[in-house]
TIBA-966578 format. One line per field, with one value per residue: x, y, z of N, C-alpha, C in turn. Coordinates in steps of 0.2 Angstrom, whole numbers. Example, Ala and Ser with C-alpha at 12.3 -4.5 7.8 and 13.67 -1.06 7.14 Angstrom:
REM TIBA-966578
n.u = c(66|64)
n.v = c(-28|-11)
n.w = c(39|35)
ca.u = c(62|68)
ca.v = c(-22|-5)
ca.w = c(39|36)
c.u = c(66|64)
c.v = c(-16|0)
c.w = c(39|39)
***
This chain:
REM TIBA-966578
n.u = c(7|5|10|7|15|10|7|-5|-15|-14|-23|-37|-55|-67|-84|-92|-101|-109|-106|-110|-99|-88|-71|-53|-44|-39|-45|-57|-61|-64|-76|-87|-84|-85|-80|-65|-69|-65|-64|-68|-81|-86|-90|-96|-107|-109|-121|-132|-128|-128|-139|-146|-140|-143|-156|-157|-151|-161|-173|-169|-167|-182|-184|-177|-184|-198|-195|-191|-202|-214|-229|-236|-238)
n.v = c(-7|9|25|40|58|63|50|44|32|30|21|23|20|8|1|-14|-22|-36|-40|-28|-21|-8|-6|-7|0|-12|-26|-36|-43|-35|-33|-36|-22|-5|11|21|27|43|42|32|36|41|29|20|28|23|16|26|39|33|27|40|48|41|43|55|55|49|57|69|63|58|72|78|71|75|87|83|79|83|82|78|92)
n.w = c(0|-5|4|7|11|23|28|26|18|0|-7|-3|2|-1|-3|1|-12|-6|4|11|19|23|18|16|6|-9|-6|-8|-24|-39|-43|-32|-27|-26|-29|-26|-13|-1|11|25|29|20|10|18|14|2|-8|-7|-11|-24|-26|-27|-38|-48|-48|-51|-64|-71|-68|-75|-90|-90|-91|-102|-112|-110|-116|-129|-136|-145|-148|-135|-129)
ca.u = c(0|11|9|9|18|5|6|-10|-14|-18|-29|-44|-61|-70|-90|-93|-108|-108|-105|-112|-95|-81|-65|-52|-40|-44|-47|-59|-60|-69|-84|-88|-83|-84|-77|-62|-69|-58|-66|-74|-87|-92|-90|-103|-114|-111|-129|-135|-125|-128|-149|-147|-136|-146|-161|-155|-151|-170|-176|-164|-169|-189|-186|-174|-188|-203|-194|-192|-209|-220|-234|-234|-242)
ca.v = c(1|19|29|49|58|63|42|41|26|31|16|26|12|3|-3|-21|-25|-41|-40|-21|-16|-3|-10|1|-3|-15|-32|-39|-44|-28|-37|-36|-16|0|15|22|35|46|41|27|37|40|24|19|29|24|16|31|41|28|29|46|50|37|46|62|55|47|65|72|61|65|80|76|66|78|94|83|75|87|80|81|97)
ca.w = c(0|-7|8|8|15|27|32|24|10|-10|-9|-5|4|-5|-1|-3|-13|-7|11|15|24|20|13|16|2|-14|-3|-12|-30|-40|-46|-29|-24|-27|-25|-21|-6|3|19|27|30|14|9|21|11|-5|-8|-7|-14|-28|-28|-28|-44|-52|-47|-54|-71|-72|-68|-83|-94|-92|-95|-109|-116|-113|-121|-137|-138|-147|-144|-126|-129)
c.u = c(4|8|11|12|16|4|0|-8|-17|-26|-37|-50|-64|-78|-89|-99|-112|-111|-109|-106|-88|-77|-58|-43|-42|-42|-51|-60|-68|-75|-88|-90|-87|-84|-69|-67|-62|-58|-71|-79|-94|-93|-97|-107|-114|-117|-132|-135|-125|-136|-149|-145|-141|-156|-162|-153|-159|-171|-173|-166|-177|-190|-183|-181|-195|-203|-193|-196|-215|-225|-235|-238|-249)
c.v = c(5|19|34|51|62|57|40|37|30|27|19|16|14|1|-8|-22|-32|-44|-35|-16|-12|-6|-5|-3|-8|-23|-36|-37|-39|-28|-35|-28|-11|7|17|27|37|46|36|31|38|35|19|21|29|20|21|36|37|28|36|51|45|39|51|60|54|51|68|68|62|68|81|76|72|83|91|79|81|88|77|85|98)
c.w = c(0|0|6|11|24|31|29|19|4|-11|-8|1|-1|-2|-4|-5|-8|3|15|20|19|21|14|9|-5|-10|-5|-19|-32|-42|-41|-25|-28|-24|-30|-18|-3|10|19|27|22|9|10|18|3|-8|-10|-10|-25|-31|-31|-36|-47|-52|-51|-63|-75|-74|-76|-88|-97|-93|-101|-116|-116|-116|-130|-138|-141|-145|-138|-126|-129)
***
């Protein structure tokens, strides 16, 4: 694990989708983890962040489709 000058790791924190646990560094297989996140707390909130982004993307797509559909008026 490479260390920075301040003694912290460059590896980051990951959320394990299978276990629901936060891991420091690349402990699990890439197919089971999302991240990296700069802190353990942010990694713990990974699923909430994913849900919020997905909802925002879906809303943006709905608006885009509504603007593009002239028959909706």
